[in-house]
C-alpha positions as CSV (number, residue, x, y, z in Angstrom):
1,M,-50.5,78.9,67.8
2,S,-50.5,75.2,67.0
3,Y,-48.9,74.0,63.8
4,D,-51.0,71.3,62.1
5,C,-49.1,69.7,59.3
6,S,-52.0,67.8,57.8
7,A,-54.2,70.9,57.7
8,M,-51.4,72.8,56.0
9,K,-51.0,70.1,53.4
10,T,-54.7,70.2,52.8
11,S,-54.7,74.0,52.5
12,L,-51.7,73.8,50.0
13,A,-53.5,71.2,47.9
14,K,-56.6,73.4,47.8
15,F,-54.6,76.4,46.9
16,R,-52.8,74.4,44.2
17,S,-56.1,73.3,42.6
18,W,-57.5,76.8,42.9
19,L,-54.5,78.2,41.0
20,R,-54.9,75.6,38.3
21,R,-58.6,76.5,38.0
22,K,-57.9,80.2,37.8
23,L,-55.2,79.7,35.2
24,G,-57.8,78.1,33.0
25,E,-60.1,81.1,33.5
26,L,-57.2,83.4,32.6
27,D,-56.6,81.4,29.4
28,A,-60.3,82.0,28.5
29,L,-59.9,85.7,29.3
30,Q,-56.8,85.9,27.0
31,D,-58.9,84.7,24.1
32,M,-61.0,87.9,24.4
33,Q,-59.9,91.1,22.7
34,P,-58.0,93.5,24.9
35,D,-60.8,94.5,27.3
36,P,-60.5,96.7,30.4
37,Q,-63.1,94.4,32.1
38,A,-60.8,91.3,31.4
39,W,-57.9,93.3,32.9
40,E,-59.8,94.1,36.0
41,E,-60.9,90.5,36.4
42,A,-57.2,89.4,35.9
43,G,-56.2,91.9,38.7
44,I,-58.9,90.5,41.0
45,I,-57.6,86.9,40.4
46,A,-54.0,88.0,41.0
47,R,-54.9,89.8,44.3
48,E,-56.9,86.8,45.5
49,A,-54.0,84.5,44.8
50,A,-51.7,86.9,46.7
51,N,-54.2,87.0,49.7
52,R,-54.4,83.2,49.7
53,A,-50.6,82.9,49.7
54,A,-50.4,85.4,52.5
55,R,-52.9,83.5,54.6
56,L,-50.8,80.3,54.1
57,G,-47.7,82.2,55.2
58,L,-46.0,81.9,51.8
59,T,-44.4,85.3,51.8
60,D,-42.1,84.5,48.8
61,L,-45.3,84.3,46.8
62,Y,-47.1,87.2,48.3
63,Q,-44.4,89.8,48.1
64,P,-44.3,90.1,44.2
65,A,-48.1,90.7,44.1
66,R,-47.7,93.8,46.2
67,R,-46.2,95.6,43.2
68,L,-49.0,94.6,40.9
69,P,-51.4,97.4,39.8
70,D,-55.2,97.0,40.3
71,S,-55.8,96.1,36.6
72,I,-53.2,94.0,34.9
73,T,-53.1,92.2,31.6
74,T,-54.2,88.6,31.6
75,E,-50.6,87.7,30.5
76,E,-49.2,89.3,33.7
77,A,-51.8,87.6,35.9
78,T,-51.1,84.3,34.2
79,A,-47.3,84.8,34.8
80,Y,-47.9,85.6,38.5
81,L,-50.2,82.6,39.0
82,S,-47.7,80.3,37.2
83,T,-45.0,81.6,39.5
84,C,-47.2,80.9,42.5
85,L,-47.9,77.3,41.3
86,A,-44.2,76.7,40.6
87,G,-43.2,78.2,44.0
88,L,-45.6,76.1,46.1
89,P,-43.7,73.7,48.4
90,S,-44.6,70.0,48.0
91,D,-44.6,69.6,51.8
92,H,-44.9,72.8,53.8
93,K,-42.1,73.2,56.2
94,P,-42.0,76.1,58.6
95,S,-39.2,78.5,57.7
96,D,-38.0,78.8,61.3
97,G,-34.9,76.7,60.7
98,M,-36.1,73.9,63.1
99,L,-36.2,70.2,62.3
100,S,-39.3,68.1,62.7
101,L,-39.3,64.9,64.7
102,R,-39.0,62.9,61.4
103,E,-36.2,65.0,60.0
104,A,-34.2,64.8,63.3
105,A,-34.8,61.1,63.5
106,T,-33.5,60.6,60.0
107,L,-30.5,62.7,60.7
108,L,-29.7,60.7,63.8
109,G,-30.4,57.3,62.3
110,Y,-33.3,56.7,64.7
111,T,-36.9,55.8,64.0
112,E,-39.5,58.4,65.0
113,K,-40.6,56.1,67.8
114,G,-37.1,55.8,69.1
115,L,-36.5,59.5,69.1
116,R,-39.9,60.1,70.7
117,K,-38.7,57.8,73.6
118,I,-35.6,59.9,74.0
119,V,-37.8,63.0,74.1
120,D,-40.0,61.5,76.7
121,R,-36.9,60.6,78.8
122,S,-35.6,64.2,78.3
123,R,-39.0,65.5,79.5
124,R,-38.7,63.4,82.7
125,A,-35.1,64.6,83.2
126,R,-36.3,68.2,83.0
127,K,-38.8,67.5,85.8
128,G,-35.9,66.3,88.0
129,Q,-36.6,62.6,87.7
130,R,-33.6,60.3,87.5
131,V,-33.3,58.8,84.0
132,R,-31.1,56.2,82.4
133,G,-30.0,56.8,78.8
134,P,-29.4,59.7,76.5
135,T,-31.4,62.9,76.6
136,I,-31.8,65.6,73.9
137,E,-32.9,69.3,73.8
138,F,-36.2,69.8,72.0
139,F,-39.0,72.4,71.7
140,Q,-42.7,71.7,72.0
141,T,-45.6,74.1,72.4
142,G,-48.0,72.2,74.8
143,R,-48.1,68.5,75.3
144,G,-49.8,67.7,72.0
145,G,-47.8,70.2,69.8
146,P,-45.2,69.1,67.3
147,I,-41.8,68.3,68.6
148,R,-39.1,70.4,67.0
149,F,-35.3,70.5,67.2
150,R,-32.6,73.0,66.3
151,R,-29.9,71.5,64.1
152,E,-27.3,72.6,66.8
153,W,-29.1,70.5,69.4
154,V,-29.1,67.4,67.2
155,E,-25.4,68.0,66.5
156,A,-24.7,68.4,70.2
157,F,-26.5,65.1,70.9
158,I,-24.3,63.4,68.3
159,D,-21.1,64.9,69.8
160,T,-22.2,63.9,73.3
161,H,-23.2,60.4,72.6
162,R,-20.7,59.3,70.0
163,A,-18.4,56.4,70.8
164,S,-14.8,57.1,70.0
165,P,-12.8,54.1,69.0
166,A,-10.4,52.8,71.6
167,P,-6.8,54.0,71.2
168,E,-4.8,51.6,69.2
169,I,-2.8,49.4,71.5
170,P,0.4,48.0,69.9
171,P,0.3,44.3,69.6
172,T,2.2,42.5,72.4
173,R,4.5,39.7,71.7
174,R,3.4,36.5,73.2
175,L,6.0,34.8,75.3
176,Q,6.7,31.4,74.2
177,P,6.9,28.9,77.0
178,E,10.2,27.3,77.5
179,K,10.5,23.8,76.5
180,S,9.7,21.7,79.5
181,H,10.0,18.3,78.1
182,G,6.9,17.3,79.9
183,L,8.2,18.5,83.3
184,R,6.2,20.9,85.4
185,Y,8.8,23.3,86.9
186,D,6.3,24.7,89.4
187,L,6.2,21.4,91.1
188,L,10.0,21.1,91.2
189,T,10.5,24.4,92.9
190,R,8.6,23.7,96.1
C-alpha cells in the first residue's frame, strides 16, 4: 500500500470540515425537546464519525465510539465529535515510529535534496556498485514510494560519520637558535 501524504492531508481536512458541520447540526438538535428521533440521529452522526476515523486509520478516535450505544443524547454525540476534532493531527504521521525524509534530514542537519543524494548513493551501494561518500539505511516501498528511516538508522549514521576532534597535542617549546652573530655555522663545519 502506498502512503500518499497529500491525499491524507486532504482527507483529514475534509473530515475536519465534516466534523464542524455535524457539530452545527447537533447544536440544532440540542435545541429540540428530548426526542428519541434526535437521539437516533445523534447516534447515526457519532457512528459515521467513528467510521470515517477508522477509514483514516485514526484508531485513537475510533476506539471510544465502539462503546457508544445506538441512540445517544445529543450532548454525548457533541462530546464525542468535539473529542474527534481536538484529536485530529495537524499533519498525519504514520504511527510506525519511522521518520520521513524531511524529519531525518532535519535531524541530520541536511536538506531534503542532500539526504536524497545519500539515499541514491546507498541504493547504488546495495546493488554492488562502488560509491564514494556516506551511505545510510532506509526503507522504501517501490521506487516512487516515500523514503522512511528508523531513528536507530539515523543515529548509526551519525555515529559512523562523526568527526572526533584530534587528540590534544601538548604544545612544543620552540628552540631558540643560538646567537650566530651573523655567521653561518653550517658553512664553517665543512
